[in-house]
Structures are given as structure tokens and as C-alpha cells.
C-alpha distance (Angstrom), angle and dihedral (degrees) to the residues before:
residue distance angle dihedral
M1 . . .
E2 3.76 . .
K3 3.72 120.1 .
F4 3.73 130.3 -167.0
S5 3.76 134.5 -176.0
V6 3.83 92.2 -121.2
I7 3.82 133.6 5.8
V8 3.81 116.8 -162.6
V9 3.77 116.1 -159.1
G10 3.82 108.7 -150.6
A11 3.77 133.2 26.2
G12 3.81 99.7 -134.7
L13 3.82 123.9 117.4
A14 3.79 94.3 -75.1
G15 3.82 95.1 47.7
L16 3.80 95.2 43.5
A17 3.81 92.8 45.1
C18 3.80 88.2 54.4
A19 3.78 94.3 45.9
Y20 3.83 92.7 46.2
T21 3.81 92.0 51.3
L22 3.77 93.0 46.0
A23 3.84 93.8 48.3
R24 3.86 90.5 50.1
G25 3.83 84.4 56.0
D26 3.78 92.7 53.5
I27 3.79 95.3 -109.3
D28 3.79 115.4 142.0
V29 3.78 107.5 -122.6
L30 3.84 135.7 177.3
V31 3.80 122.0 -155.3
L32 3.79 115.4 -159.2
E33 3.76 116.4 -159.5
R34 3.74 126.6 -179.5
G35 3.80 94.9 -157.1
D36 3.87 126.2 83.0
Y37 3.79 88.3 -103.8
A38 3.77 140.4 -7.1
G39 3.82 106.6 -68.4
A40 3.77 96.1 21.2
K41 3.78 93.5 116.5
N42 3.78 99.9 22.0
V43 3.81 116.1 113.3
T44 3.83 130.9 178.9
G45 3.77 133.1 150.7
G46 3.79 87.6 -103.7
R47 3.79 116.1 -108.9
L48 3.78 128.9 115.1
Y49 3.80 124.9 -166.7
V50 3.80 103.0 -145.1
E51 3.80 103.2 -175.1
P52 3.87 97.9 73.1
V53 3.88 91.7 53.4
R54 3.82 100.1 30.8
S55 3.72 93.6 100.9
L56 3.85 93.0 45.7
F57 3.85 92.5 61.2
P58 3.81 104.9 18.4
E59 3.81 93.3 157.8
L60 3.84 95.0 57.8
W61 3.75 108.1 58.4
A62 3.71 101.0 71.7
K63 3.81 92.0 61.9
A64 3.78 101.0 27.5
P65 3.87 114.1 125.6
L66 3.74 96.1 -118.9
E67 3.86 119.0 162.0
R68 3.72 113.9 -146.7
K69 3.82 135.4 -13.3
I70 3.76 108.3 -118.5
T71 3.76 107.8 -122.2
R72 3.87 100.0 155.4
E73 3.76 125.0 43.4
G74 3.78 138.3 161.9
F75 3.76 148.0 128.7
T76 3.76 137.5 -100.5
L77 3.77 128.0 -146.1
V78 3.76 107.8 -145.7
G79 3.84 124.2 -152.4
K80 3.83 127.6 -179.1
E81 3.72 86.8 -92.2
G82 3.81 120.7 15.7
S83 3.77 133.2 4.7
V84 3.79 141.3 -139.8
S85 3.82 119.3 -134.4
V86 3.81 132.6 -164.0
E87 3.79 118.8 -167.3
L88 3.81 136.0 -177.0
A89 3.78 110.5 -148.3
G90 3.85 126.9 176.6
G91 3.78 93.3 2.0
V92 3.80 101.6 78.2
K93 3.76 104.0 129.2
V94 3.83 102.6 174.8
E95 3.73 117.2 79.2
S96 3.73 113.8 -124.9
Y97 3.82 136.9 148.7
S98 3.75 140.6 -155.2
L99 3.84 114.0 -121.3
L100 3.76 142.5 176.3
R101 3.78 112.4 -127.3
A102 3.77 97.5 -149.8
K103 3.74 88.1 59.0
F104 3.82 100.7 35.7
D105 3.83 96.0 44.4
R106 3.85 92.7 49.9
W107 3.79 87.8 51.0
L108 3.79 92.8 48.6
A109 3.83 89.7 47.8
D110 3.88 89.1 54.8
Q111 3.80 88.5 51.9
A112 3.83 90.3 51.8
E113 3.75 92.8 48.4
S114 3.80 92.2 47.0
A115 3.76 87.5 54.6
G116 3.82 90.4 53.9
A117 3.84 105.8 -90.5
M118 3.82 120.0 136.5
I119 3.82 117.3 -134.9
M120 3.78 121.3 -165.0
T121 3.78 116.6 -170.1
K122 3.86 129.1 -163.5
A123 3.81 86.1 37.5
L124 3.84 112.3 134.6
V125 3.83 113.1 -162.9
S126 3.82 106.4 -150.4
D127 3.77 99.6 -179.9
L128 3.77 149.2 -5.8
V129 3.75 120.2 -109.6
E130 3.77 116.5 -133.1
E131 3.82 131.3 -169.1
N132 3.77 128.1 179.5
G133 3.82 91.6 -13.6
R134 3.81 94.4 -50.5
I135 3.80 130.3 104.0
I136 3.79 106.7 -121.5
G137 3.79 105.4 167.1
V138 3.85 152.1 -23.0
Q139 3.76 134.5 -95.3
V140 3.79 113.3 -127.0
E141 3.82 109.2 -179.5
D142 3.83 105.0 -58.8
E143 3.86 94.4 -18.5
V144 3.81 132.0 87.5
L145 3.77 117.8 -147.3
Q146 3.83 114.3 -163.9
A147 3.78 127.2 -152.3
D148 3.88 138.8 167.8
Y149 3.67 88.6 -122.1
I150 3.89 134.7 16.9
V151 3.85 118.6 -155.2
C152 3.80 110.8 -159.4
A153 3.78 111.8 -148.3
E154 3.77 97.3 152.6
G155 3.84 100.5 132.6
A156 3.82 141.4 -105.5
L157 3.79 103.5 -30.3
S158 3.85 94.2 50.9
L159 3.78 91.5 -155.5
L160 3.85 96.6 165.7
A161 3.79 92.5 53.9
E162 3.75 90.3 45.8
G163 3.78 90.4 49.7
V164 3.83 91.5 61.6
G165 3.76 93.8 45.3
L166 3.75 99.8 -105.0
H167 3.86 90.2 132.5
P168 3.85 138.3 -6.2
P169 3.80 120.3 -103.0
V170 3.73 113.3 -59.1
K171 3.78 111.0 -96.5
C172 3.79 118.6 -112.6
E173 3.86 91.3 -129.8
N174 3.90 89.6 58.5
M175 3.81 92.8 58.2
A176 3.80 137.9 72.4
L177 3.75 135.6 -173.4
G178 3.82 116.7 -125.9
I179 3.87 121.8 -163.7
K180 3.71 120.0 -172.9
E181 3.87 145.0 176.1
V182 3.75 127.6 -162.6
I183 3.79 105.2 -149.1
S184 3.82 116.2 -162.0
I185 3.86 114.9 -131.5
S186 3.72 128.3 165.6
R187 3.74 117.9 -98.8
E188 3.82 92.5 -120.3
A189 3.79 94.2 48.9
L190 3.80 93.1 45.7
E191 3.82 93.1 51.2
E192 3.80 92.3 44.9
R193 3.83 94.3 50.8
F194 3.76 94.9 47.0
L195 3.87 94.4 34.9
L196 3.79 90.2 -124.1
P197 3.85 128.7 162.6
P198 3.86 111.8 -131.7
G199 3.79 113.6 -72.3
E200 3.84 95.2 15.4
G201 3.73 125.7 111.5
V202 3.79 149.2 -169.4
A203 3.78 132.5 -124.9
R204 3.79 120.4 -167.8
L205 3.85 135.7 169.3
F206 3.79 125.0 -156.8
V207 3.78 127.0 -152.2
G208 3.81 133.3 -175.8
E209 3.77 127.8 26.8
V210 3.81 93.0 22.6
T211 3.81 86.6 79.6
E212 3.84 94.9 30.8
G213 3.82 89.4 -104.1
N214 3.82 92.8 -55.4
F215 3.76 128.9 130.7
G216 3.74 106.6 -74.2
G217 3.78 141.6 53.4
G218 3.78 149.4 -147.3
F219 3.80 131.5 -95.7
L220 3.85 137.5 -157.8
Y221 3.75 126.4 -169.4
T222 3.81 124.7 175.1
N223 3.79 116.8 -135.5
Q224 3.90 127.1 -173.0
E225 3.78 93.9 -83.8
S226 3.75 105.6 -1.1
I227 3.85 146.9 41.7
S228 3.78 126.1 -118.7
L229 3.80 105.3 -146.2
G230 3.76 128.3 172.9
L231 3.76 154.5 118.3
V232 3.83 135.5 -106.4
I233 3.81 117.0 -155.6
A234 3.86 125.7 -173.9
C235 3.78 111.2 -113.4
E236 3.81 90.8 -136.0
T237 3.77 85.8 63.7
L238 3.81 92.6 50.2
T239 3.82 93.1 54.4
S240 3.81 90.2 66.7
W241 3.79 97.0 27.2
R242 3.84 112.5 153.7
G243 3.77 96.8 169.7
M244 3.75 133.9 85.6
E245 3.83 126.6 -57.0
I246 3.83 111.5 -68.4
Y247 3.80 93.8 -118.4
K248 3.75 89.4 58.5
L249 3.74 91.2 57.8
L250 3.76 88.4 60.2
D251 3.81 90.3 48.6
N252 3.78 89.1 51.5
F253 3.80 90.0 47.0
K254 3.85 90.2 54.3
S255 3.77 92.0 48.3
R256 3.86 95.0 54.9
P257 3.81 112.7 107.4
E258 3.83 90.3 -118.6
I259 3.82 90.2 63.1
A260 3.75 106.0 23.3
A261 3.84 92.7 64.3
V262 3.84 93.0 56.7
I263 3.80 98.7 41.2
R264 3.86 98.4 42.7
G265 3.76 111.5 133.3
G266 3.77 91.9 14.8
E267 3.81 124.6 134.0
T268 3.84 122.9 -138.7
V269 3.81 106.0 -123.3
E270 3.81 99.0 168.5
Y271 3.78 133.9 29.5
A272 3.77 122.3 -179.0
A273 3.77 144.8 158.8
H274 3.80 125.3 -158.2
L275 3.78 140.7 169.2
V276 3.78 114.1 -118.7
P277 3.86 132.3 -169.9
E278 3.83 111.2 -102.7
G279 3.81 104.4 168.2
G280 3.75 98.0 92.8
G281 3.81 114.1 -165.5
K282 3.85 91.9 -13.2
G283 3.78 91.6 53.7
L284 3.82 100.4 54.1
L285 3.81 116.0 125.1
P286 3.83 130.6 -146.9
L287 3.80 113.1 -77.5
Y288 3.71 106.2 -157.3
R289 3.83 149.5 26.7
P290 3.81 125.5 160.3
G291 3.83 109.3 -58.1
L292 3.83 94.4 3.4
M293 3.81 135.4 84.9
V294 3.78 125.1 178.7
V295 3.90 122.4 -149.0
G296 3.77 141.1 175.8
D297 3.76 122.8 -0.1
A298 3.80 89.5 -7.4
A299 3.78 87.4 67.7
G300 3.81 93.3 44.9
F301 3.82 93.7 -105.6
A302 3.81 99.5 160.2
L303 3.81 125.4 104.9
N304 3.84 128.7 -162.9
L305 3.77 108.5 -160.8
G306 3.77 94.3 176.4
F307 3.88 92.0 -121.4
T308 3.76 92.6 52.2
V309 3.77 139.5 8.7
R310 3.88 122.3 -138.3
G311 3.77 133.3 -173.0
M312 3.79 111.4 120.8
D313 3.80 95.5 71.1
Y314 3.76 90.1 49.5
A315 3.78 90.5 49.0
L316 3.79 92.6 52.2
A317 3.84 92.6 45.2
S318 3.82 95.0 48.6
G319 3.75 91.1 50.3
Y320 3.74 90.8 50.8
Y321 3.78 93.8 47.5
A322 3.88 92.0 50.5
A323 3.82 88.6 51.7
Q324 3.78 91.9 48.8
A325 3.80 91.1 53.0
I326 3.81 90.6 50.7
L327 3.80 92.0 46.1
K328 3.81 90.1 54.4
K329 3.78 89.8 47.1
R330 3.81 90.3 -121.4
P331 3.82 104.3 105.0
E332 3.84 89.1 165.8
D333 3.83 86.5 68.2
Y334 3.87 90.8 66.6
E335 3.84 88.7 91.6
K336 3.76 90.6 49.8
L337 3.81 93.4 50.8
V338 3.75 91.6 50.7
A339 3.84 90.5 46.7
A340 3.74 92.0 53.8
S341 3.89 94.3 48.1
F342 3.79 137.0 85.2
V343 3.87 87.1 -100.4
A344 3.85 94.4 68.9
K345 3.83 92.7 38.7
D346 3.86 90.9 55.7
F347 3.80 94.4 47.2
E348 3.79 90.9 48.0
N349 3.76 94.8 46.3
F350 3.82 92.5 49.8
R351 3.80 96.5 34.9
S352 3.85 93.3 127.1
M353 3.89 94.5 43.7
R354 3.85 92.8 97.5
D355 3.84 91.7 55.5
F356 3.79 90.9 47.0
L357 3.80 93.7 48.2
G358 3.85 91.4 49.1
R359 3.81 90.5 68.7
E360 3.78 106.6 116.4
R361 3.77 94.1 -146.5
L362 3.78 90.5 69.1
Y363 3.79 90.3 69.3
A364 3.83 106.3 20.9
Y365 3.80 100.9 39.6
Y366 3.80 116.8 22.8
P367 3.80 101.6 48.0
Q368 3.77 94.5 51.8
K369 3.85 92.6 41.2
I370 3.79 93.3 51.4
V371 3.79 92.8 46.0
D372 3.77 90.7 52.1
F373 3.75 93.4 46.9
M374 3.80 93.1 48.5
S375 3.85 90.2 47.2
D376 3.82 90.8 55.1
L377 3.78 93.4 41.3
Y378 3.86 90.6 58.1
T379 3.84 93.9 41.3
I380 3.83 115.2 104.7
P381 3.78 106.8 -165.6
A382 3.87 125.8 -160.4
E383 3.81 92.8 -117.3
G384 3.85 96.3 55.2
K385 3.77 137.1 -76.9
E386 3.88 121.1 -75.3
R387 3.76 117.1 -120.7
I388 3.79 114.1 -98.9
F389 3.78 95.6 -124.2
S390 3.88 89.9 51.5
L391 3.80 88.6 48.9
L392 3.79 90.5 52.4
R393 3.74 92.8 47.5
R394 3.77 92.2 49.9
H395 3.85 92.9 51.8
F396 3.73 96.1 37.4
P397 3.80 109.3 29.9
W398 3.83 118.9 -170.8
R399 3.89 93.2 -97.8
E400 3.83 87.4 58.2
L401 3.78 97.7 46.6
W402 3.73 93.0 65.7
R403 3.83 90.3 60.1
V404 3.74 89.7 45.6
W405 3.82 89.8 51.7
Q406 3.86 89.9 51.0
D407 3.81 90.2 51.1
F408 3.78 90.0 49.6
C409 3.80 91.6 49.8
E410 3.84 88.6 57.4
L411 3.74 87.1 67.1
R412 3.79 90.6 70.0
R413 3.86 88.4 74.1
L414 3.81 92.4 57.8
């Protein structure tokens, strides 16, 4: 029976960051990945915030296959007809990049292997092996592989950790379904359509009619020669879904004038769907038990802030902290390392964000109301223009302003 110092289950960002850090510390580590290659089954919208993890992997960023530096970002409120957009251009202070996971994860796997890690693909881990209350190995088909430590980086459902009783089944309200296309467009056309200098990119979120007024939204990120476009829809919405099939929502999103103009002539080169953690601070799962550490999406490390969505920096950081705890031969300190990091601070600061974002009015009321108001504001009729205050009163009568004020007051918790 083979035995390793560490076995990492899953070759996503969290698992590879852990393996890379361990290998650089001269620890023998085996990564087991069920896909054909690292990144084959990994899906995210496509944006990495570099600054929080820059100091953890300082040697990587100069050569990492990042796509475009995000220099313009904003959001769009989408009505049945028309939309209202707000964009920040020229004032983006935080360094972040679009990226393609299939490309980036394969590159990171190469870095881990060059450092000494072993990566085995097409290896499905069906169970964790426990002995005397400690996790001692993994079951791969009819073979048991043992290790001093198992790092679980299997993704959002975290079934292996659930199977050994580390946590109950993940709650439906803590999950969302993401669907995404990567649409190939020439570099020249992309930069012309978005008015971009070479190497710079756009990030934009969409809220409202793109999910038929349900909890969720759309996203768009520009890559070097493609656009990552997709939707994320809360699973609690899907359980009572009375609308059309989800894939048709994406088709409708693509056909809207706000999107159709920038993807015209493009070719879909990737189509994927994936579950993502959506619970924020209230959806975090236990990180440790003897012999086992849980990282990345498997621990619930994804955070929807409404104006941006994060997960990849948390995945990289959690893998790094798990590796550091092993290198120090104090695996139980993994939780303490996370608790002292930017990861825990973010999830604590925005602990109530999931409850706020779950308010139906954010998707079914405000986008259409604001689109209608802006449409009337810019309309110049033949009989004369209505006064602005009267226009406001008509669109937001007194009985509605109280509910708007209540929604605004909820922001104090954030």
C-alpha cells in the first residue's frame, strides 16, 4: 500500500496552490484529479484579484498566464426593455485580471510538478479512509492510497468531507448555479468594441431581467481574444423555478442589444455549468479534523458582494495556509492561519451580505423602476417636459419610498 506525506484531492486553484507550496518545501505530495487534466472541470466567471495573494506567491505573477488587467468595471441594471449602466473608468485602484481556468490551472499544475509534486489525472476519489477517528487515506477505485494528511479541494458540494461527518449536507440556499460561455473574438475587434488599449480589460455585472427578476445576475469579462459571459442563479430560486429553461436565459442574455453588439461574429469555444458557494460568511464549512484539511470551494470560500464576486484569491490563499500548517507540522493551526488572514476578515465584514442580496426587490423591482425613470428623464415630449420632482414622485410615490428607505437601512449592516 502506497503512502505519501500529503494527498490533495482536486487540481483546482486551492489544491494546486497547496501542492505547489508543499513541493517547494520538499514535502512529497500527490494530487488526484478526476478530469483529463488540471482545469478540465474547473469553472469560474474569470477574474482574479491579485493583491491579496501577491505576497503568498511572489515568484509566480511575472510569468502567470493572466488575460487582461481590469481597468474599467461597472454594473448594469437590466429592464425588460432598456438598461442603465454605471462604469468606473480610469480610477480602478485594485489590481485584478481576467483569466481562463483551463489555461491558468494547467500552467499552475506545471509549476507544481516542476517543484516536485506528482499529479495523477483521471483519478476519481470515491471516499476518505478513516481509522481510529483520523483520516488516513483515500479510496481510488479498488485501491487505497494512504497519507499523513489529506487536503480536500474537491469543489462546492464537499461530498467527501460530508461523507466522514465533518459537516451536514450543504444547504440549498448556500449554493448557486453558474452557466458560462467563452466566446472567441479577435483581439482587434474586442479592443475596438470596448474602446480598450492593448492589454486592458473590462469587468461588468448585470442585474434584473437577465434572471427574470430572480436572485442572481450576469457577468462579462474580456480576455485577450475572447469574452467570458454567463449567469449565476441562486439554487433556492431554481427549486421553485417557474420560468424557462436556464440555458434559454443565457441565450436571451446574449441576444439583448447590450450584449449582442459586443459578441457579434464571435464563436462559442467553451460552454460550462458549475455549482458555486453562495452562502458567504454563513455558508462557511468546518476546515479541519485530524488528518484532513478542507480548502477552496469545498470550505465555502466564495463571496458575492453584489458589485463584485470573489473566490479565486480565497482558493489560492486557503491552499497556501493549509500547506503552511503542514510544513510547520502543526496542521491544527490551519484554522488559526485562516482566521488571522484577509480571508476571515472579508467573510466577517460581509457576513450579512447574503441576506441583503437575497431581497427579491433588488432584482424584480429596482432595475425596472430605475430604467423606467431614466427613460422618462431623457424623454423630451412635444407638449413640454415634466418637472423632475413630479417625475420622481410619479415613479417613486410616498408609499414606495418607505420600502426604499428600509432597503437602504439594511446597508448599515454591510
